[in-house]
N, C-alpha and C positions, 0 to 999 in steps of 0.2 A: 549443232549447225547442220543446215540442209545444204547439200552440194550436188550439182548436176554437171555432167560432162556432155556437152552438146556437139555432135558431129554432123548434124543435118538441120534444115529449117524446122523450127518448132516454136511453140508459144508456151510461156509459163506465167502463172499468176501468183501473187503473194498477199498474205493477210495484212502485212504492215511494212512500210519502208520509211526509215527516218533519215537515211543518208545513202548516197550512191557514189561508188568509186569504180571507175572503169578504165581499163588499159586496152588499147587497140592498136595493132600494127598498121593495117591498111584496110581501106573500105570506108564505111561511114557509120556514125552513131547519131541518132536523133533522140533527144531527151525532151519529153513533152509533159508539162504539168497538167494534171487533171484531177477532178474530184472522183473519178472512177477508181476501181480497184487497181493497185499498182501491178505492172506486168512487164514482161520482155517478149518481144517478137523477133526471133532470128530469121530474117528473110532470105539470106544467102550466106554460104560459108564455104570457103575453099582453103585448104591447108590445115594447120593444127586445130584440134577441137577447142571450143570455148569452155572454160570452167566458170560456172556461176555459183556463187555462195550467198546464203541468207542467214545471218545470225544476229539476234538481238536488234533486228530492224535494219542492220547494215547490209546493203546489197552490193556485191562485188562481181565484176566481170573481167576476165582476163583470158589469155591464151594458155592452154596446157603447155608445160615445158616452155615458158615464155621466152627465155633467152635463146634456147635452141630454135624457137620459132622465128625470132628476129634474125638470127644468122641464116636460117633457111630462106627467109624472105629476101634478104640481101643477095643471096646466091641465085635464087630461082624466080623471084617476083611472085611467089605463090603462097600468099597468106592474106586472105581477104575475107572480111565479114561485113554484112549489112544488118544493123540492129536498130530497133526502135524500143525505147524504154519509156514507160508511163510511170510518173512519180507524183506524190502530193505536191501542192504548190510550195509548201514550206520545207522542201527537201533540199539540203545542201548537196551540191554536185561537184565531183572532182574527176577530171578527165586527163588521162595521160595518153598522148597520141604520137605515133611516129609519122606516117604519111596519111593517116585516116582523116577525113573531114568530119566536122561535128556541127550539129544544130542544137541549141538549147532554147526552149520557149516557155514563157509564162511562170518561171519560178520566182519565189520571193526571198529565198535564202542565198547564202554565199555561193558563187560559182567560181571554181578554180580550174584553169585549163593550161596544160603544158603540151606544146606541139612542136615537132621538128619542122615538117613541111606541110602538114594538113591545114586546111582553111577552116575557120570557125565563124559561125553566125550565132549571135546572141540576140534573140528577138523578144521584146517585152519582158526582159529579166529585171526584176525590181531589186534584188539583193546586190551586195557588193560583188565586183568582178575583179578577178586577178588573172591576167592572161600573159603567158610567156611563150614566145615562139622563136625559132631560128629563122625560117623563111616563110612560115605560114602567115596568111593575112587574117585579121580579125575584123568583123563587122558587127557593130552594136546598134540596134534599132530600138529606141524606146526609153523607158524611164530610169535606168540605172543611175544612181546618184554618186557612187564612189567607184572609180575605175582605175586600176593599175595595169599598165601595159609595158612589157619589155620585149625587145626583139633585136635581131641583127639586121635583117633586111625585109622583114614582113611589114605590111601596111596596117594601119589602124584607121577604120572609117567609123565615125560616130555621128548619129543623127537622132535628134529628138531628146526630150527630157531636160531636166534642170540639174546640173551637176553640183555637188558639194565639193568634190575633189576629183580631178583628172590628173594623173601622173603618168606620163608617157616618155619612154626612152627607146630610141632606135638609132642604129648606126647609119643605115642607108634607106630604111623604110620611110614611106610617106605617112604623115599624120594629118588626117582631115577630120575636123569636128564642127558640127553645126548644132549648137546646144544653147540652152539657157544657163545662166550663172546664178547660183544661189546668193543670198545677200552677203555672206562671208565666204563664198565659194572660191576655190583655187584651181587654176589650170596651170600646170607646170610641165613643160615639154623640153626635152633635151635630145638633140640629134648631132650627128657628125656631118653627114652630107644629105640627109633626107629632107624633102620639102615639108613645110608645115603650112596648113591652111586652116584658120580658125574663123568661125562666123558666130557672133553673139548678138543678142538683141540690142538695138540702138533706140533710145539712150541706154547707157550702161553705167554701173557704179563699180569701178575697179582701178587699182593701180596697175599700170602697164609697164613691162620691161621686155623689150625685144632686143636681142644681142646677137651679132654675128662676128666671130673672131677673125674670119678671113674674107670679109667683104661680100658675103651672100646678100642677095637682094632682100630688102625689108620694105613691105608695103602696108599701108593702112588707110581705111576710109574714114577714120575718126579724126576730125580736125582738132587742133590745139595740142597735139602731142609734140614733144621736142625731138628733133632728129640731129644726130651727131655722126658725120661721115669723116673718119680719119683716113690716113693713108692705107690702112689695111682693114681695121675693124669699123663696124657700123652699129648704131644703137638708136632705138626709138623708145622714149620713156615719157611718163606723165600720168596724170590722174584723170579718170573719166567720172563725172558726177561726184558722188560722195566718197568714192574710192574704197568702199567696204570690201570688195573682192580683190582678187589678184589674177592677172594673166602674165605669165612669165615664159619666154621662149629663149633658149640658148642653143646656138648652132655654131659649127665651125664654118661650113660653107654652103649650107642649104638655104634655099629661098624661103621667106616667111611672109605670109599675108594674114593680116588681122582685119576682118571686114565686119561691118554692122548690117543688120537687117531690121526692118520695121517689126515691132513686137507682135503684130497680128499676122505676119507671114509664117508659113510652115517651114520647118527645117528642110534642108536639101542635102543629099549625099555629096554632090559635087559643089565645089566652091570656085568661082571665077577668079581669074587673075594669076593663075599659076602655070599657064600653058607654055609661056615663052621660055 
């Protein structure tokens, strides 16, 4: 195993990388898919050194004396690194972040991100995405087809591509998605108080079930769906077109909007109707 302890800005290159696993306390990490030789550029470093390992194609990045570093960062706010990593397009990526921000671009394999408060941008990622945050926001731009998102108060923003499955859970975070829906695609969203804004092409083929247990506002631009308003709960259900896909939203008190867009329109990050 090759191992480096880095305590100043530096650049390293590697003959082959088949997977990346990185742990970062604070700062930022950019993971860029490329056909060039894999490498790491440490642009800035303050606090504990970084330890970089490369064995059997597995590239690892972490802080020296990691948990001591976490405690030191919590006490002094002095543990910061800025890193850019170049990997092959088919390289699986696993990131564990405390408050560091991350960007992943152009990969085709699975991307897994766990973050406490750092924000994450996934741009043009083709592989499956699994994102877990406490309060960090996640933004996905592009063609990912299977996305899993879990958060306490972080937001998910998704624009572009056609999803086979989107599974999103958040207590207070906002879920906003403007995507195409595969023929048997599934969108499943569960929140406590977070707002949900979904925009899919119209006409659509999907079974729809929007439910609010405590009277949260439910809005849709699709005609012909059944609406049931009871003393507390509300529901909007029905079939769009052939009903081959499914759109399901369950919330306790969050507002929900399901809107259609002409199929030749480009997806947008923001969705109208949720401002009030």
